[in-house]
N, C-alpha and C positions, 0 to 999 in steps of 0.2 A: 815285730809285735803286732798282734791282731787288735784292731780297733772295732768296736761295735758302735754303730750310730743310732740316732733316734729312729731312723727309718727301719733299721734292723729290729729294734724293739717293737715297733708297730707291726712288722711282719710276724714276729713271734706271737704277738697277741692275736693276730688274725688266724694263725694256724692253731693256736691253743687258747681259745677265749676263756676257758675255765681254769687257767693256770693258777695254782695255789702257792707255788714256791718258785722264787727266781733268785739266782745268784749271779752277781756281776762283779767279779773280783778284778782288782787292778793292782799295780805296784804303788806302794805308799810313797808320797813325796812330802818332804818337809820344806821344800823351796818356798819361801814366802813370796817370791817374786814370779812364780809360775802362774800364769793366768788360769783361772778356774773356768772350765767349760763343762757345765753339768746339766745341759739341756736334756740329756737322756733321762735324768731323774724326773723332770716334768712329764716326759713321755711315759715313764713307768706309772706315775701318778694318774695320768689321764686315761691310760689304756688298760691297766691291770687292776681293776677294782676288786677282783676276787682273791688277790694275794693274801695269804696268811703268814708267809715267811719271806723275808727279803734280806739278802746279804749284799752289802755294798763295800766289802773289805777293800781298804786301800784307795778309795776314790777321793778326789778333791771335790768337796761339796761346799757351796755357799751356805751360810747359816740358816737361810729360810727354806732350804730344800727339804729337810725332814718334815717340816710342817706341811708342805705340799704333799708329801707321801701320806701323812696322816689323813689329810683331807680327801685324797684320791683313793686311798686303800683303807676303808673304814673297818675292815675285818682283820687287819694286820695284828698278829699275835707276837711275832718275833722280828726283831730288826737288828742286824749286825752292822755296826758302824766301826768295827775294829780298824784302826789306823786311818780313819778319815780325820786327819789332824786339823783340818780347817773348820770343823764343826765344834761349836761351843755349846755344851749342854747344860750350862749353869742356869740357875734361877728358875723362872716359871716353866721354861722349856723342859728342864729336867723333871719337874713335877708332872707335866703333861705326859712325858714319856713313861714315867714310872706308873702312872694311872692307866694308860692305854695299852702299854706293851708288856706282855707277861715275861718275855725273854729279851732283854735289851743288852746288847754288847756295846759298851761305850768306846770311843776312839782310843783311849789310853789303857784299856783293860789288857791284861796279860793274854798273849797268844800262845803260851807254852803248850797248850793242848790242841792247837789249831791243826786241821788236817792237811793244809797245803803249806808248801815252802813259802817263805816271805822274803822280801827284800825292800829295804827302805832307802830311797835316794835322799841323802842328807848333804846339804851344801856347806856345812860347817867346815869340812876339810878340803873339798875339791873345787869349790866355786871361788873365783877371783873376779871381782868387778872393778879392779883398779887398772884396767888396760889403758894404755896411752891412745889406743885407737878409738876415736869418738864414735865410730859406728859399731863398736863391739858392745854387745849386751853383757858380755862376760865370757869367761872361758874356763875350761878345766886345766889346771896345771898339775903336773906330776901324775897325769892319768896312767902312765906306764906303771906307776907304783901301786895303783889301785888293785885291790884283791876283793873278789867276791867271797863273802863268808856265808856259807850255807847255814840256814836256820838262824840268821842274825836276829837278835831280839834285844834292843837297847834298854828295855824296861827291866830286864833282870841282870844287867851288867853293872856290878858294883864299881867298876873302874871307869864308868862312862864319863865322869867329870874330870878325870885325869888328863894331862896333855896327850896328844895323839899317840906317840910311840908307846907310852905306858899302857894305854887302854887296849892295845893289841894283845897283851899277855892273856887276857880273858879268853881269846879264841885259840890260843896255843895249848890250853889245858885240856886234858881229857875229862870226860864227865865225872869220873871217879875222883879227880883232883878237887872238885868244888862241892861235892855232895857230902 
């Protein structure tokens, strides 16, 4: 996996100081215990004041980072926060987003028409934190049984609340079976 650092973002800005659109996609994580390291967002806010369009699909952001983006990118017209599950847009913040951003994609909006493949790392099935090893942060059990489902989208899965084996039926169907 390729990681882009804050220094890389600064270098992009030096090379393209009038950049108007920036996309920084990641894989979505639902792990509540995974540390959020979103210093790159502050770098975007500090260095890319001319941005009109920003996509942060699947990134883990702390809740104050979108405000930093608004402050640092005053001309921002579109903001894509699809699958940025750690961001809470309720209350005043949602109002500010609605007023300032013409095209806002919220974290839990559908991605059915999204142009890239997506994958969500979800700890509900594979994470086990009950290890007897006191030094273990947790481990994946039954990882051999893990299957990667292309175009996974749990927002459109009507079987998502069923126990694990039952909700796999959704992925075994053809598109014609559920349309």
